[in-house]
C-alpha positions as CSV (number, residue, x, y, z in Angstrom):
1,M,67.3,170.3,65.9
2,E,66.7,170.8,69.6
3,F,66.4,168.0,72.1
4,A,64.6,168.1,75.5
5,T,67.4,166.1,77.2
6,T,70.9,164.8,76.6
7,A,69.5,161.3,76.8
8,Q,67.0,162.0,73.9
9,K,69.9,163.3,71.8
10,E,72.2,160.3,72.7
11,V,69.4,157.8,71.8
12,Y,68.6,159.6,68.6
13,E,72.2,159.4,67.4
14,Q,72.4,155.7,68.5
15,V,69.3,154.9,66.6
16,G,70.5,156.6,63.5
17,E,73.7,154.6,63.6
18,H,71.7,151.4,64.1
19,M,69.2,152.3,61.3
20,R,72.0,153.0,58.7
21,G,73.8,149.8,59.8
22,L,70.7,147.7,59.4
23,F,69.1,149.3,56.3
24,G,71.8,151.4,54.6
25,E,71.2,154.6,52.6
26,E,67.5,154.1,52.2
27,V,67.1,155.6,55.8
28,W,65.9,159.1,55.8
29,A,66.6,161.5,58.7
30,N,64.0,164.3,59.2
31,P,65.9,167.5,59.7
32,N,63.1,169.0,61.8
33,S,62.1,166.1,64.1
34,P,64.0,163.4,65.9
35,T,62.6,160.8,63.3
36,Y,64.0,158.4,60.9
37,S,62.0,156.6,58.2
38,I,62.3,154.0,55.5
39,R,60.0,152.6,52.9
40,F,59.1,148.8,52.7
41,G,56.7,147.8,50.1
42,S,53.4,149.5,50.6
43,T,54.4,151.0,54.0
44,V,56.8,153.5,55.5
45,V,58.2,152.8,58.9
46,Y,58.9,155.8,61.2
47,V,61.3,155.7,64.1
48,F,60.7,158.7,66.5
49,V,62.9,159.2,69.5
50,N,60.6,160.8,72.1
51,N,61.6,162.5,75.3
52,W,60.7,160.2,78.1
53,L,62.8,160.4,81.2
54,E,65.7,162.6,82.1
55,D,68.2,159.7,81.6
56,N,66.3,157.8,78.9
57,A,64.1,158.3,75.7
58,A,61.4,156.2,74.3
59,V,61.8,154.8,70.8
60,N,58.4,154.8,69.0
61,V,58.4,152.6,65.8
62,Y,55.2,153.1,63.9
63,S,53.5,153.0,60.5
64,Y,50.4,154.5,59.1
65,V,48.4,151.5,57.9
66,V,45.1,152.8,56.4
67,K,43.5,156.2,56.0
68,G,39.9,156.9,55.3
69,A,38.6,153.5,56.3
70,E,35.0,153.5,57.6
71,I,35.5,153.5,61.3
72,R,32.8,151.0,62.4
73,Q,32.4,148.8,65.4
74,D,33.5,145.7,63.5
75,L,36.7,147.3,62.4
76,L,37.5,148.4,65.9
77,L,36.7,144.9,67.1
78,Y,38.9,143.4,64.4
79,L,41.8,145.7,65.4
80,L,41.5,144.8,69.1
81,Q,41.3,141.1,68.2
82,Q,44.4,141.5,66.2
83,N,46.2,143.3,69.0
84,D,45.6,140.2,71.1
85,Q,47.5,138.1,68.5
86,Y,50.6,140.2,68.6
87,R,53.3,139.8,71.2
88,Y,54.7,143.3,70.6
89,G,53.0,146.3,69.1
90,A,49.4,147.3,68.7
91,F,47.0,149.0,66.3
92,G,45.5,152.4,67.2
93,L,43.8,155.4,65.6
94,D,45.5,158.7,65.4
95,S,43.6,162.0,65.7
96,N,42.6,161.9,62.1
97,N,41.2,158.2,62.4
98,T,44.2,156.9,60.4
99,I,44.9,153.3,61.5
100,V,48.4,153.1,62.8
101,F,50.5,150.1,64.1
102,R,53.0,151.1,66.9
103,F,55.8,149.4,68.8
104,T,57.7,151.3,71.6
105,V,60.9,150.3,73.3
106,P,63.2,152.1,75.7
107,G,66.2,153.9,74.2
108,K,68.5,152.7,76.8
109,P,69.7,150.1,76.4
110,L,68.9,149.6,72.7
111,D,70.9,147.2,70.5
112,K,70.6,146.7,66.8
113,A,68.8,143.3,67.2
114,T,66.0,144.9,69.3
115,L,65.6,147.9,66.9
116,K,65.6,145.4,63.9
117,A,62.9,143.3,65.6
118,A,60.7,146.5,66.3
119,V,61.1,147.8,62.8
120,N,60.3,144.4,61.2
121,A,57.3,143.8,63.4
122,V,55.8,147.1,62.3
123,R,56.9,146.6,58.7
124,F,55.4,143.2,58.3
125,T,52.3,143.9,60.2
126,A,51.5,147.1,58.4
127,D,52.3,145.6,54.9
128,D,50.2,142.6,55.7
129,Q,47.2,144.3,57.2
130,D,46.7,147.3,54.9
131,D,45.3,145.4,52.0
132,K,43.1,143.3,54.3
133,I,41.7,146.3,56.0
134,V,41.1,148.3,52.8
135,A,39.3,145.3,51.2
136,R,36.9,145.1,54.0
137,W,36.4,148.6,55.3
138,G,37.5,150.9,52.5
139,G,40.0,153.7,52.6
140,Q,43.4,153.5,51.1
141,R,46.8,152.3,52.2
142,A,48.5,155.1,54.0
143,F,51.4,155.2,51.6
144,D,49.2,155.5,48.5
């Protein structure tokens, strides 16, 4: 795998150590992308180490929540109001109108506690909200 900067590679390696230390052998490293993933209940959490600055990288922790929901004004209003309730992270739509929940932190410094908090914020939010959204706006949980 190629990295855009030395910092991106360093952060990727550190994230891998932290993820394995926190979540064990269930962590999967994508061989083609600087991404780790792990399944929790009805969701998969991805940790992507994105090139950001020459001396740092951004760690994007995210989960696909619901795909195929009817994208209506009341759904978008619901997602925005939910965003207001969270201290960290936010809902969004990807280019395929899949609802995602994303939390981004700088890669340097990044300790285990911060990474764990980010993964858990995404994990619990996605796992809690996927059933609520599907029940009201249709679609399916992204993991299904």
